[in-house]
C-alpha positions as a Markdown table, in Angstrom:
| # | Residue | x | y | z |
|---|---|---|---|---|
| 1 | Met | -53.6 | -22.6 | 30.3 |
| 2 | Thr | -56.7 | -21.6 | 28.5 |
| 3 | Asp | -57.8 | -18.1 | 27.6 |
| 4 | Gln | -61.1 | -18.6 | 29.5 |
| 5 | Pro | -61.4 | -17.2 | 33.0 |
| 6 | Val | -61.0 | -19.6 | 35.7 |
| 7 | Thr | -64.2 | -20.3 | 37.9 |
| 8 | Arg | -65.2 | -22.7 | 40.4 |
| 9 | Gln | -66.4 | -25.1 | 37.5 |
| 10 | Ser | -62.8 | -25.1 | 36.1 |
| 11 | Lys | -60.7 | -28.3 | 36.5 |
| 12 | Ala | -58.9 | -28.5 | 39.9 |
| 13 | Asp | -55.4 | -28.2 | 38.3 |
| 14 | Glu | -56.4 | -25.0 | 36.5 |
| 15 | Ile | -57.9 | -23.5 | 39.7 |
| 16 | Ser | -54.6 | -24.5 | 41.6 |
| 17 | Val | -52.4 | -22.9 | 38.9 |
| 18 | Glu | -54.6 | -19.7 | 38.9 |
| 19 | Leu | -54.5 | -19.4 | 42.8 |
| 20 | Ser | -50.7 | -19.9 | 42.8 |
| 21 | Ser | -50.1 | -17.2 | 40.0 |
| 22 | Arg | -52.3 | -14.7 | 42.0 |
| 23 | Arg | -50.5 | -15.5 | 45.3 |
| 24 | Thr | -47.0 | -15.0 | 43.6 |
| 25 | Gly | -48.4 | -11.7 | 42.1 |
| 26 | Met | -49.5 | -10.5 | 45.7 |
| 27 | Ser | -46.2 | -11.4 | 47.1 |
| 28 | Phe | -44.6 | -8.9 | 44.8 |
| 29 | Gln | -46.9 | -6.3 | 46.3 |
| 30 | Arg | -45.9 | -7.4 | 49.8 |
| 31 | Thr | -42.3 | -7.2 | 48.9 |
| 32 | Arg | -42.8 | -3.7 | 47.5 |
| 33 | Met | -44.4 | -2.6 | 50.6 |
| 34 | Ser | -41.7 | -4.1 | 52.8 |
| 35 | Ala | -39.2 | -2.1 | 50.8 |
| 36 | Asp | -41.3 | 1.0 | 51.6 |
| 37 | Arg | -41.1 | 0.0 | 55.3 |
| 38 | Thr | -37.4 | -0.3 | 55.2 |
| 39 | Leu | -37.0 | 3.0 | 53.7 |
| 40 | Met | -39.4 | 4.6 | 56.3 |
| 41 | Ser | -37.1 | 3.4 | 59.0 |
| 42 | Val | -34.1 | 5.1 | 57.2 |
| 43 | Ile | -36.2 | 8.1 | 57.0 |
| 44 | Arg | -36.9 | 8.1 | 60.8 |
| 45 | Thr | -33.3 | 7.6 | 61.7 |
| 46 | Ser | -32.0 | 10.2 | 59.2 |
| 47 | Leu | -34.7 | 12.7 | 60.3 |
| 48 | Ser | -33.6 | 12.1 | 64.0 |
| 49 | Leu | -29.9 | 12.8 | 63.3 |
| 50 | Ile | -30.6 | 15.7 | 61.0 |
| 51 | Ser | -33.1 | 17.4 | 63.6 |
| 52 | Phe | -30.8 | 16.5 | 66.7 |
| 53 | Gly | -27.7 | 17.9 | 64.9 |
| 54 | Phe | -29.5 | 21.0 | 63.7 |
| 55 | Thr | -30.9 | 21.5 | 67.3 |
| 56 | Ile | -27.5 | 21.2 | 69.0 |
| 57 | Phe | -25.9 | 23.6 | 66.4 |
| 58 | Gln | -28.8 | 26.2 | 67.0 |
| 59 | Val | -28.9 | 26.1 | 70.9 |
| 60 | Phe | -24.9 | 26.7 | 71.0 |
| 61 | Glu | -25.0 | 29.3 | 68.5 |
| 62 | Lys | -27.6 | 31.2 | 70.4 |
| 63 | Leu | -25.7 | 30.6 | 73.7 |
| 64 | Lys | -22.7 | 32.1 | 72.1 |
| 65 | Asp | -24.8 | 35.1 | 70.5 |
| 66 | His | -25.8 | 35.9 | 74.2 |
| 67 | Asn | -22.3 | 35.5 | 75.5 |
| 68 | Met | -23.3 | 32.5 | 77.7 |
| 69 | Val | -20.6 | 30.3 | 76.3 |
| 70 | Leu | -17.3 | 31.4 | 74.8 |
| 71 | His | -16.4 | 28.6 | 72.6 |
| 72 | Ser | -19.0 | 26.6 | 70.7 |
| 73 | Gly | -16.8 | 25.1 | 68.1 |
| 74 | Phe | -17.1 | 21.4 | 69.3 |
| 75 | Ala | -20.9 | 21.6 | 69.6 |
| 76 | Arg | -21.0 | 23.4 | 66.2 |
| 77 | Asn | -19.0 | 20.7 | 64.6 |
| 78 | Phe | -20.8 | 18.0 | 66.4 |
| 79 | Gly | -24.1 | 19.2 | 65.1 |
| 80 | Ile | -22.8 | 19.5 | 61.6 |
| 81 | Ala | -21.5 | 15.9 | 61.8 |
| 82 | Leu | -24.9 | 14.6 | 62.9 |
| 83 | Val | -26.7 | 16.4 | 60.0 |
| 84 | Leu | -24.2 | 15.2 | 57.6 |
| 85 | Leu | -24.4 | 11.5 | 59.0 |
| 86 | Gly | -28.2 | 11.9 | 58.4 |
| 87 | Ile | -27.9 | 13.1 | 54.9 |
| 88 | Val | -25.4 | 10.3 | 54.0 |
| 89 | Met | -27.6 | 7.7 | 55.6 |
| 90 | Leu | -30.7 | 9.0 | 53.6 |
| 91 | Val | -28.7 | 8.9 | 50.4 |
| 92 | Gly | -27.6 | 5.4 | 51.0 |
| 93 | Gly | -31.3 | 4.4 | 51.9 |
| 94 | Ile | -32.6 | 6.1 | 48.7 |
| 95 | Val | -30.0 | 4.5 | 46.5 |
| 96 | Tyr | -30.7 | 1.1 | 48.0 |
| 97 | His | -34.4 | 1.4 | 47.8 |
| 98 | Ala | -34.2 | 2.6 | 44.1 |
| 99 | Gln | -31.9 | -0.4 | 43.2 |
| 100 | Phe | -34.1 | -2.9 | 44.9 |
| 101 | Met | -37.3 | -1.7 | 43.2 |
| 102 | Ile | -35.7 | -1.6 | 39.8 |
| 103 | Gly | -34.7 | -5.2 | 40.3 |
| 104 | Leu | -38.1 | -6.1 | 41.7 |
| 105 | Arg | -39.8 | -4.5 | 38.8 |
| 106 | Glu | -37.6 | -6.5 | 36.2 |
| 107 | Met | -38.1 | -9.7 | 38.0 |
| 108 | Arg | -41.9 | -9.1 | 37.8 |
| 109 | Lys | -41.7 | -8.1 | 34.1 |
| 110 | Glu | -39.8 | -11.3 | 33.5 |
| 111 | Met | -42.3 | -13.6 | 35.3 |
| 112 | Thr | -45.2 | -11.8 | 33.6 |
| 113 | Ala | -43.7 | -12.3 | 30.2 |
| 114 | Ala | -43.3 | -16.0 | 31.0 |
| 115 | Gly | -46.8 | -16.2 | 32.1 |
| 116 | Leu | -46.0 | -17.2 | 35.6 |
| 117 | Val | -47.9 | -14.1 | 37.1 |
| 118 | His | -50.7 | -11.8 | 35.6 |
| 119 | Gly | -49.1 | -8.5 | 36.3 |
| 120 | Glu | -52.5 | -6.7 | 36.2 |
| 121 | Ser | -51.8 | -4.5 | 39.2 |
| 122 | Lys | -49.7 | -1.5 | 38.9 |
| 123 | Phe | -46.6 | -0.7 | 40.8 |
| 124 | Pro | -47.5 | 2.9 | 41.9 |
| 125 | Pro | -44.9 | 5.5 | 42.6 |
| 126 | Ser | -43.5 | 5.3 | 46.1 |
| 127 | Leu | -44.8 | 8.0 | 48.3 |
| 128 | Thr | -42.2 | 7.1 | 50.8 |
| 129 | Leu | -39.4 | 7.6 | 48.2 |
| 130 | Ile | -40.8 | 11.0 | 47.5 |
| 131 | Thr | -40.9 | 11.8 | 51.2 |
| 132 | Ala | -37.2 | 10.6 | 51.5 |
| 133 | Leu | -36.2 | 13.0 | 48.5 |
| 134 | Ile | -38.0 | 15.9 | 50.3 |
| 135 | Leu | -36.3 | 15.3 | 53.5 |
| 136 | Leu | -33.0 | 15.1 | 51.6 |
| 137 | Leu | -33.6 | 18.6 | 50.2 |
| 138 | Ile | -34.4 | 19.9 | 53.7 |
| 139 | Gly | -31.2 | 18.3 | 55.1 |
| 140 | Ile | -29.1 | 19.8 | 52.3 |
| 141 | Phe | -30.7 | 23.3 | 53.0 |
| 142 | Ala | -30.0 | 22.8 | 56.7 |
| 143 | Ile | -26.2 | 21.9 | 56.2 |
| 144 | Val | -25.7 | 24.7 | 53.8 |
| 145 | Ser | -27.3 | 27.1 | 56.2 |
| 146 | Met | -25.2 | 25.8 | 59.0 |
| 147 | Val | -21.8 | 25.9 | 57.3 |
| 148 | Phe | -22.3 | 29.1 | 55.2 |
| 149 | Gln | -24.7 | 31.1 | 57.6 |
| 150 | Val | -27.2 | 31.6 | 54.7 |
| 151 | Gly | -30.6 | 30.3 | 53.5 |
| 152 | Pro | -33.9 | 29.7 | 55.2 |
| 153 | Phe | -32.4 | 28.2 | 58.4 |
| 154 | Gly | -29.7 | 31.0 | 59.0 |
């Protein structure tokens, strides 16, 4: 490969190699976005579990406070279990996403060093990962509030 930019006037094999290198570089970006979409589906499911669990817990606590039900232990435990399941699922999704992205970045770095891709575009921080971490904090606050009757949700 030469140091000169590839143009329409370049040899056909140079153009082919350049286009192939660019397609491979773009495939890294598509794979990164696919990993973000996978984490988004984990976030949606975790959010549903956390919110359903918290809602069930709160409804039965309010009914118990107004003496409409005598025992809310099962519903309370079920709500806590749903919130815990949502948190565990979210932690698993975050760990998987982080490991996958580290591997993808390493592979991209190796291919860039070998001259197989240009590596000009950046791998920006994942806004989906940041959202997942914020949801994880909210889930932790919710479970602490539910179990210990303290905090912003108590």
